[in-house]
N, C-alpha and C positions, 0 to 999 in steps of 0.2 A: 472326464475332467479330473485334474488332478486336486488334491484335496492338500488342506494346511498340515503340517508335519506337526508332529505332537511335541510340545516342549513346555516348559514352565516358564510363561512370560513373564511371572512376578519375579523370578530369581534371574533371569538374565536380566531385566532392568536397574535390579538392583545390584547387581554385579557392575552397572557403570558407574554409581554413586556411592561408594564407600562412605562409610560415617565421619571420615575423617574429612569428607570434602563438603559436610552438611554448612550451609550459609549462617550467619546469626542474623535473625530477623526480628525487625523494630517495627513497632506502630507507632503512625503519623495520625493523630487526631486534632484538628482543629477545635474541637469542643472540648477535648482534653478530660475524654472518659477512661474508663476502667482500663488498665495496662498502657496506659499512653506512655510513648518514650519521649517523643516531641509533638509541638504543635503546630509546624509549618515544616514545610520543605527544604528551603535552602539550609536553615541549622542541621536538619537531620543528615542532609547529603553531606555536609561540611564534617560531620562528626562520626559516622560509622565508618568503619573499616573496609577497604576494599575488597569487594566480591559480597558486601551484606544485600540483605533483602529487606526492602521496606512495604510494609503494607500500611494503604492510605486510605483513612477511612472517609466517609461523606463528610463533604465541606468546600469552603473556597481557601484556596492555597496560593502564595507568590510563586510565580515561574522561577525557574533556578536551570544552576548552571552545571552540569556533571563533565569535571575535566581532570584527566588522568588517572582515572578510578573506574573498577568495574563494579556495577549495581543493579541491582533488580528491583524496580518500583513497578508497586502494582496498585492500581485504583480499584476500590471496593465501594461500589454505592454509588453516589452522584457527587463526581468532584470535579470542582470549576475553578474559576481563578479570582482572586480577589484585586487584581490590579494587572496593568497592561504590562509587557514584555514578550521576553521569548524564552522557550527552552530551547537550551543547547547543550549539545554533547561534543566534549573535542579533546584533542591530546590523549587519547588512550593507548596503552601498548598492546601488540597483536593478542596476547593471553589474556586481555580484560575484555569482557564481554556488559555490554549496558543493554537491559531489555526493560521497556517501558510499555506498561501494558492499560489500557482502557481510560486514556485522558482525551480531554478535549485540547483542541490545538487552540493555543494561547493566542491575543490578538496579534503580537508581530511573528508570529511563526515558530516553527522548528528549526534549529540549524545545527545540521550534523557536520562538521568539519574538523579535518584532520585525524579522523579514528580511524586508527591501524586495526583495532578488535574491532569484533562485530556489534554491530548496533541494531536490535528489533524494536520497531515501531508497532506494537500489535493493538488493534482495537480503537484505533481512534478516530474521531469524527470533528468535524468543523463546528464552529460556533457562526453566531449572527453578526458579531464585532470582529473585523479584521482588518489590519491595516499594511500587512507584510506583502511586498510583490509577490514573492511565493510565499505559499500555506510550508512546504517544507522543503527545504534547501539543503541540498546533500552536497559538499565539496570535500574534493582530493581526501577520499573515505575508501576504507577499502573491501568493506563488507557491511552494505545496509540494507535490512529484509524490512519491508513493508507488506504487514500481514493482516487479513480481516478489519482492513480500515475503510470507514466510509465517510470519503473525504468531497461531500457534496454540501453545499449549503443550503441550509434545511428550509424545506417550502413555509411559506410562501414567499421568502426572503431572499431569492437565489441571488439578485444582484448585492446582495450583504450590505452591513451597514459600515462605512467608513471605507471599504475596499474598490478601489480602482479596478478597472477590468483589465490589468496587465499582468506580464509574468503568466507562472505556472502554476498549479496546486500542488504537483511535485516537479521541481526541478534538480536534474542530477549534473554535476561539473566533477570532470575527472575523477568518477567513483565507477564501482560497481555496485550494482544495485539488484534486488529481486523485489517486486512486486506480485503477490498472490492474493487472489479470492478479495479483492476489494474494487472501489468505485472512486474514479477520479474523472471530475468534473469541472470544467471552468465556471469561472464566475461570470453572470450576464452583464453585458454592456447595460451603459444607463442613458438616460436620454441627453442631447446635447445640443448646442447651440448652431449645428450646421459647419457642413454642408450634410454631414450624417453623423449619426449618434455613434455611441462608443463599440467598438469590436468587442465580442467575448474574447474572454482571457481562454488560454490554452489548458489542458488536462495534464499533460507530461512532455517535460522538456529535456532532451538528453544531449551534453555538448562532451566530446572527448569521452565518452563514458561505455560500460558495458551494462546492459539492462536484461535480465530476465522476467519476462510478465505472462503470469497464468491465472488463467481464470479469473479475470479482470476486467472492468470497463472503463475506456477511456473517451473521454467527450470533449470537444471545445464549448466554451458559453455560448449563451445566444447572444445575438447582437443586441443592441440596446433599441428600445422602440423610437419610431419616428413620432414627430411630433410638429404641430405646425400653430402651437397657441401662440398669439403676439405677446411681446414682452418678455415671455417666458421661456420658449425655445422655438426653434424652428431647424428642422433635420429630417431626412429619409433613415428609414432603420439601417441599424449598426451591420457589418458585416458579422456573421460568426465565426467564432474562434475556430483557432485549428487544434483539430483533434491531439495529435501530437507532431511534435518537432524532435527529429532525429539528425544529429550533425556531428561527423566524424565519432560516429559510434557504433556500436553493435548493439541490435534489438533482436531477442528472440521474443516472438509473441504465440502462444501456444491457448487456443480457443479464449481469447481475448476481444471482443469488437474494439475499433479504435473509429472514432466518427467525428465529423466535423460538427460543430454547432449551428443551431439552427439561425436563418437570417431574423435581423430585427422585423416586428411586425410594423405596417403602413399605419398611420392617422388619419381620418377622415372624420373626427369629431367635428371640426368645423365646417359649418356649410359651405365655406366660399374656398376651401382649398382642401388639398389632400396629400400627405406626403408619400414617396414610394416607400417599399419595404427595401430589406436588406438582402443581399444575396447569402446563401450559407458558406459556409466555413472550410476549408479543406481538411480533409481525412487526416492525411499524414504528409508531411512535407520532409523529404530526404533530401541531406546535401552529404556527399563524399562519404556514406555509410555501408554497412552490411545489416541487411535487413531480412531474416526468416520469419513467415506469420504461418502458421497452420491453424484451420479451425474456423476463421473468422475474417472475412476479407472486409479491408478499412472502406469507409463509405464516406462521401460528402454530407454536409448538412443540407437540409431543406430549404429552398429559399423561403424568405418571409412572407409570401404573395404571391400572386398571379398577375400583378400589374407592373408596370416600365419595364418589362422584359428582362425582370428580375430572375437569378439563374441559380439552382442549386450548385454548391461547391463540390470541387474535382474531389475524386477518390482519391489522387495522391501527387504531389507535387515534386519533382526532379531534379536536383542540380549536381552539378560536377559527377563525379565518377561514383558509381553505386552497383552493391551486389544484392540483388534481390530475388526470393525463392519463397516455395511454399507448396502448400497443397492442402486437402479436406481433411478433417479431423473429427470424428463423432464425438468424442468426450475428453476433453483436456486432461494428463492427469493430475488431477486437484486432490491434496490432501488436507485434513483435518484431525483435530481432536473433539471428538463428540461427548458430553457429559462434563459432570464439575470437577474440576483437578484438586481434590482433596483428597484426605486419608479417608481409607473405608469407602469412598465412592466409586462406582462403576464407570469407566469411561469406553470409550472404543476408538480405535486408532481407526482412521476411514480414510480410503480410496476411492476416489470417481474415476473411473477409466473403461474405456472400450470392454465391452463383455468378450471373453474368452481370453483377454489379454493374460501373460503370467507377468506376477510382481514378487519382489523382495523388501523387505521392510529394512533399512538402516538406520543405526540411532548413535549418536554421539552427545557427548558434552560439549565440544565444538562445533558452532553451527556454521564454520567459515566452509565456503563453497568454491570449487575450481571447474572451469569449462573444460569439457573433453570434446570440443568441436571436431571434426563433423562425425565422429565416433557415436557420441550419444548426444540427442538433442537436449539441451539445457545444462544445468550445472550441477555437479555431484558433490555432495560432504566431503570435504578435504581429507578428514581422518576419521571415518565409521569405524567405532569400536566393537559394533554388532552388527551382523546380517542374518535374516532372519527369511527361509521362504524353502520353497517356492509356493504361493498362493497362486490360486485360479480367480480370477475376476468373475464373477456370477453374474446370469443373464440380467440382473437387474443394473448392471453395470456400477454396483456399489460393495465394494468390499467392507468387512469392518471386522478389526480383530479386539476381541472384548477383554478388558482388563480391570479386574478390582484392585485400587490402589490399596497395597498393605499398611497397616498402622504402624510399621516400622521404616515407612519409605522416607529419606533423607528430607527435610525440610529447606526449602528457599533456593535449590540448586536445578537451573534450568536444564533441560534434556531435550535434545532435538531430533524428530525422524524425519524420513524422507523416504520414498517411495523408489524402486528403480522398475521400470514398465518396459516389458516387451509384448509388442503386437507384430502383425504382419507387416508392417511399414517401418519398423525400426526400434531403436531402443532410446527410451525416454526417460527422464526424472521429472518426478512431481517437483512441486515446491517444498521447501522444508517446513516444519511446524514445531513450535515450543511446547514443551509439557514443562509444568512447575508445579509442585505441591509446596504452599506457603503455609497451610493450617491443615 
């Protein structure tokens, strides 16, 4: 087995981040604690310079817009919203990075539009109250990363408060998107007045877009439950939501299950009548697209019951002219940073991949990615400034490169890593992952 070469990781990582690149770091604190620069996000974002970093302490804040400016905004602790609204990122230049970490999706969603620079949404989650048709809408944007996001309505309110089961959790229109280590589960339908309750919503929708999906779960929402109560509702169970809509797009899915939503349950609480359950949702609907799937076959949603001849959803629905191929995969090339990203703390740059694979670590301050189909499966960092290796993935299928963040590491500047993986079947890329030290 080949071993990792000897090198000073601290030195090479620091070489990517000269002191002249250190960002200005500001504190946003709704409670105006020690060291506070701003008490709300809109005023902070308007005032700080391009390339600044905002550390946001626990509290409730007003949704904000980032327009024509590169920013890193890091939520620390429990951060929520004190009003409805939308978080928007728009009009950025190719050299401007917007990285937003650790937030809850506001009631009217997140909207990324006409962003020519990279946009990274990391560690986001959904709240109970949502009114947006699409929780995350990406339009006409060149390089959007959705990383380690848990976009599932919190149990037990999966039907959500205020949200009609339409649209998708993530919708991309004429954009390039990478989704990694995330969950996208559609909203459950609600009871209706007949003939059938609401259909569950979609997990992922792509229109004229390119999407790389790595180590993620995508599913449609459950159909709304049937109901027979007089004067209140009368409907059979709703249809499960489609897992993914792919239209005039390219989708590469590595180790990412895609499934339709379960059909709505029947209701037999009324002793004189009983509704029928709903059929399961289609796993993936593909229209005039190129789809490559390795490691997880799409599946239709289960039927809501066994009566009324209701059936599970189809694995796939195909329309137009499509190119579809794939194969088995034991472990998708899945990358992450484990540990606290702060000075004098130890972290591990981690890759999960098939045992015995060979891997190279690449790093860059620019997270832009470029497809190299069909030579490499995935998308490669466009301008890597550092390549280290070769490393052998151990029998545990988990490669870890330890690193203690030095006290001299520049604050507030994001660096991005990615692994290039060679196994018996070909050359693959992992997802990119951000590393940023802000304190």
